[in-house]
Structures are given as structure tokens and as C-alpha cells.
C-alpha positions, 0 to 999 in steps of 0.5 A, spaced: 943 254 174 944 247 171 938 244 171 941 239 177 942 245 182 935 246 181 932 240 181 936 239 188 934 246 191 926 244 189 927 238 192 930 241 199 923 244 201 919 238 199 913 242 196 916 244 189 919 250 190 926 252 191 928 254 198 927 262 198 933 266 201 929 272 204 927 272 210 921 271 214 919 278 214 921 279 207 916 274 205 911 277 210 912 284 207 911 281 200 904 278 202 902 285 206 904 289 199 899 283 195 894 285 200 895 293 200 894 291 192 887 288 194 885 293 197 886 298 191 883 294 187 877 290 190 876 294 197 871 289 199 875 283 197 881 287 201 877 288 206 876 281 208 884 280 206 885 285 212 880 280 216 886 274 216 892 273 220 899 270 215 901 264 218 907 261 215 905 254 214 911 252 210 912 245 214 905 243 211 902 247 206 905 247 199 902 253 196 897 258 200 890 255 205 885 258 209 880 256 214 876 262 214 881 265 220 888 265 217 891 265 211 897 259 211 902 260 206 908 256 204 914 262 204 917 258 198 911 259 194 910 266 195 917 268 194 917 264 187 911 267 185 914 274 187 920 273 183 916 274 177 918 281 176 910 282 175 909 287 181 906 283 186 900 281 181 901 273 182 901 274 190 895 279 189 891 273 186 893 268 191 890 273 196 884 274 192 883 266 192 884 265 199 879 271 200 874 267 196 874 261 198 873 265 205 867 269 201 863 263 198 864 259 205 867 253 201 870 250 208 863 249 211 860 247 204 864 241 203 859 236 207 863 230 207 865 231 199 871 228 196 877 234 199 881 234 193 875 234 187 871 239 191 877 244 192 879 243 185 871 245 183 870 251 188 878 252 185 875 253 177 869 258 181 874 262 184 879 263 179 874 264 173 872 270 177 879 273 179 881 272 171 875 276 170 875 282 174 882 282 172 884 282 179 892 281 179 895 275 175 894 268 176 899 263 178 901 259 172 899 253 177 892 255 178 886 250 175 882 255 170 877 253 165 872 258 161 867 253 161 866 254 168 864 260 168 856 260 168 856 254 173 857 253 181 862 250 185 857 244 186 856 243 178 862 243 177 864 238 182 859 233 179 862 233 173 869 233 176 867 226 179 864 223 173 
């Protein structure tokens, strides 16, 4: 695909991902396989993942998100991760990532903090844990730095805010 064609395809979605040709059901099947993979690799986290309802939020969500009850996803992002040929490992990581936001209760603990900085701080904690435990493969867009391995979200937030 030429650079111009790829750029136009990326711009078409508004989120930076080429528009998928997969059906809604095919994307949902990718997520379900990722959730099953998480159940096999980490039954506790996988069990929590089964309680989150998958909701296509492509119109407003650039990647994925959770409110503790729902798993919102951008179908173009999910399809792009699944295309990597890594046996669903990036999708498994993505599901584990959103589950750990629930486990750590990050939505409720924000407490008036800057939402973008708080999300970055929590992502460093979550991604570090998933990488260390080998739960899937982190997408290249993920935030990860081993200097944060022994820190909690509050400590990382304070550092990032500076």
C-alpha cells in the first residue's frame, strides 16, 4: 500500500487506525478469543474479563477503555492488533490491561487528578505488571518503563506531573 493510500485509510477513522474490513461479529470474535486466552493464562483476571460487556465505541474511543462494567473498544484498533500475526497476544494484553484498571479501581481513585496524567500513571503500573507476568504481548503504543516497577500509581502520577 502506498504511503498516501495508507495515510488516507488512517485518516478515515479519525483515530489513527486503518478502517477494518472485518464484520462487527469478526471483531467481537477476536475479543472473545483474547478473553479466552486470558482465562487460560491468568484465570483470576480472565474471570473478571468475562464480567465486562464488550461495547463497540469506535465513534469516540481511539483504542479501548473501561468504566468497570463495560469494555469499550475501537474495532479498527482491535482488528489492527489482531493482524500482527502473534496469535492474539496483543489482544490478550489489551483485555488484561482493561481488567487491571478494574482490579486497581483506577476509575474511582482518580479523585480530581488530571485525567490524562492519571491514566498514564496507571498504564505504567498495569503494563509493567502484564509484561513481568508475560500476559500477552504489549502493543507498541503502550506505556512501559521498568523504572516504575516498584512504584504505585500515586507515586508515578506525582513524578509525571512534575
